[in-house]
Every structure is written in structure tokens, then in C-alpha cells.
N, C-alpha and C positions, 0 to 999 in steps of 0.2 A: 793447615791441620787445625785441629784446635789448641787450644790454650785449657789445659788442666792444673796447670801449674796454680797449688797452693789454694785452689777452691774448695775440696773436699765435697765436691757431689751438692754445694751450698743451693736450695730453692730461695727460687725468688718469688711474688707475687707481682702480675704489673696489670697497669689497673688502669683504662683508657677509654676512651666512648670513638676514636677515631681507628677503623683499622688499619690505614695504612702504618701511624704509628706503630700503634699494635706490632705489626707482622715486622716492621725493618728492627723496633729495637729488641724484640725477642729473638730476629734472626743474630742480631751482634751480640746479645749478651749469650744464648746458648754456642756460638762461635765460640765465645771466651770461656768455657767451660761449664757456664750454668745454667742449672734446670730451670727451668722459666713458665708458669700456669699464666693465665692469661683473665681479666674479665672486662666484662664490657663498662660495669659502673658500679656501685660502692654496695648495691643490692645482692650485685651477684658475686660480688668478692665476700661478702659477710656469707651467703652461702656455702661457701669453701670453706672457711674459715671456720663454720656451724661443723663441718662436716670433721674438724682436729687434723685437718689439713694446713697444719700451722707452716709459714715459711720461714726462713732466716731474716729476711728484708721483703719489705712494699713497696714498690714504687708506684705511686698513685696519681693523676692529674687530678687540679683541684675542680673545677667544672665538669661536672657530667649529669645528666638525668636520673630521674629517679631517687638517686642519693650520691651528693657530692662528696668529696675529700675530707671535708671538714666534718661532717658528718660522720663519715667513716671512721678515721680516725679517733672522733670522741667516743664513739662506741669500741673503736681498737683497747684504747687507753683504759676503757671502764670492768676490760675485764683480766682475768690474773692469766689466763690462759694466751692472753695475745699482746696485756701491753707492755711490754718487755721488747716487742718487736720493731727495731727501729725504720721509721718511716721516710720516705723520698717524697716531696711533693715537688711536679713538676704541671709551670703554669705558662702560659703567656704572658702573664701580667709580671714587670718587672719592675715595677716600686717600690721604695722602700718601707712604704706602711703597706705594700701587698704580702713582702716577705716575714716582716717582724709577727704581721696577723699570723703567716703560716707558718713562723716559726712556734707563737704563744697556744697556737689551737694543736701544738705537742708533733705539728712533724719536727725531725730530727735534721732534714735538709733540705732547701730550698733549691729548685734551678727552673732557670729560664729558658721557655721555649721561644728560639730552636736552640741547640743544645748540638756541641760536638758528642757522638759517640763514646770518643774516649774519655771525654771530663767524667759523662755520667757511669760509665766502669770504673774510673777516678774514682768517684763517690762513694760508688755502691762498697768497693775493696776498702776504703779509708773507713766507711762507718761496721762492718764485718770483720778487721781486722781490730781496730777500739774494743767491738767485744769479744772476741778472742786474748785480748792485753788485759785485758778485765779480770774475764774468768781465770785465767793462767795464774795472775797471779795474785789469787787469793785462794787460801783454801778450803781445801773442800770437806761438806757438812756429812752426818750419816746419811743423808740421801743423796749423797757424790754432787748435790749444788752448792755452788760460791756461798761461804760463810760471810755474815757480815758483823766486824768486831769493832766493840768502841768501848770509851770509856766508862766506868760501871758506876761513876759519879753523874752521869748526866741528867741534867734535871730537865724540862720542859716545861714553859709554862704556859697555863691552862689553852692560852690562845695558839699555843704550838702545836700543841697537843691536836689541838680540832685543824690543822691545817695538815700536817704531816697525814694525819688521815684521812683528808681526802686525798692528799698527794698519792698515799698506797692506793686510792680508788681509780688512778688513771686519771685523774682533774685536771687539768692548764693552770695555770696562777691566774689565767683572765677568769674561769670559773670560778674558782675558787672565792676572789674575790666578790663576785656577786652573791653568791652565796654567803658570806661574810659581811657582805654591805661594806664594804671597805676599798680603796683604791688597792689596785692590782699593785703599785709600787710595795704598798705594807706587806703584802704576799711578800713576793721578795725579797723582801729585807727580813720576814719571821725565816723564808728558808733557807737564804743565807751565813742568818746566826743559827740555824742549826746543822747546818753542814760546817762552822766552823765549832761547833758545842761536842759534834760528833767525829769529825776528824774524816767526814765521807767525799767523797769527789764528785756527786751530782743527786738529781734528784732519785733517780731510779735504786741509787744507794739506800737515799734516806726510805724509799718507797718498801725494799726489799729489810730494811730493818726496824720498819714499824710492824712488818706483818709478824717477824721472826719474834719480834719482843711483844707479839699480844697486844699490840696497840691497836691493829685495823684488824 
């Protein structure tokens, strides 16, 4: 019997060039009540996304032919229609530097292969529940979406303004650091300062605030 509790017909996009993994993970997630689309690589996934078939979450292998996970996430974070989709990376590389790179490139969760299916489901549910809590905790704007509220007296430095504009474009801290020719730690410090000034919780909220305030 399928477990449809609290899934609300959530749609997942599963991307991997291993057909056996695709089959096993897809069956398991569908058994747990999710709708699952699949793609063999990043380029095929982009075709699905370009057809406005936007999922609630993306589960993506890192090393794939034609377009790898890093390139795919860079594209996803650069598009306003997809930049808020949570991304879970699957990878056979489990070293600390690999995890750090994956998260810095824009993934929200990094899991190492082989993994237990129950852990994958738990990570998916945790990510989707976090978004649900965030949406429920925000007042609704005129368009029905969450409205970002920050103190009226918030003032950004010129550098902070540049950084938040690039954050709103979906760029990772590492990419922003390269573009502005500074260290990644410097960018992280600017982001942290802006979060403190605005009382926002994360980069996603910063990006939305920048767009709603016509800064980006």
C-alpha cells in the first residue's frame, strides 16, 4: 500500500545516468507517494524544466555525461522560475571537500552513494517540510506568494548591494567571489552581515527581498 500521507502529490525530478538506480529510486519514491519524473543527464533535465514542468524538488547525480550536476545547478540557480527549487546531490565522492564543493555550488543536500532509501526519503521530506514551514510562516502578498518584510531603515553598502544582486541571480558564493575578485570568505561575510541587518533567515529570502525591492 502506498504511503500518501503529507505528500500532497509532490513532484520530484530524478536525474541519473545509471538506469538501475533510476528504476530502484523511482519505484521507492513512488511507493512513498511522490510523483517522479526522470532524466538521464542534465541536458535532458533542462528540456523538462524548459517545458514549464517545474518539480517541487530535484534529486541529481553529480557526474553525468553531456551535462553534469554542477552545470545543471548553475543553470537552475540562474533562472527565476527554478532558482528556489531544493536540490539534492547524489555522488559516489564522499570526501569532505566533495561535500563542501557540492553545497557551495548550490545544492541544498549532499548524499553519498550507496545510500539507504529511507535516508533519501527522510532528506526529501525534510527539505519539502522546511519550505512548507517557511511559506506558512510568511504573510501572503497580493499575488498569493510570501511577502518579505525587513526593517525600513536597512542600508546596504555598495559592495553589499552588488552581492545581493548576484545572489538574486542565483549565483553561489564561490561564483560571486570570482566575479568580484575577492575571497569566498569575504562574500560569506557580506551575506552574513546582510542577514543580520535584514533579520532574514537565508540567501533565498535575501534574493526574494532584493527582487521585491527592485534591487535586482
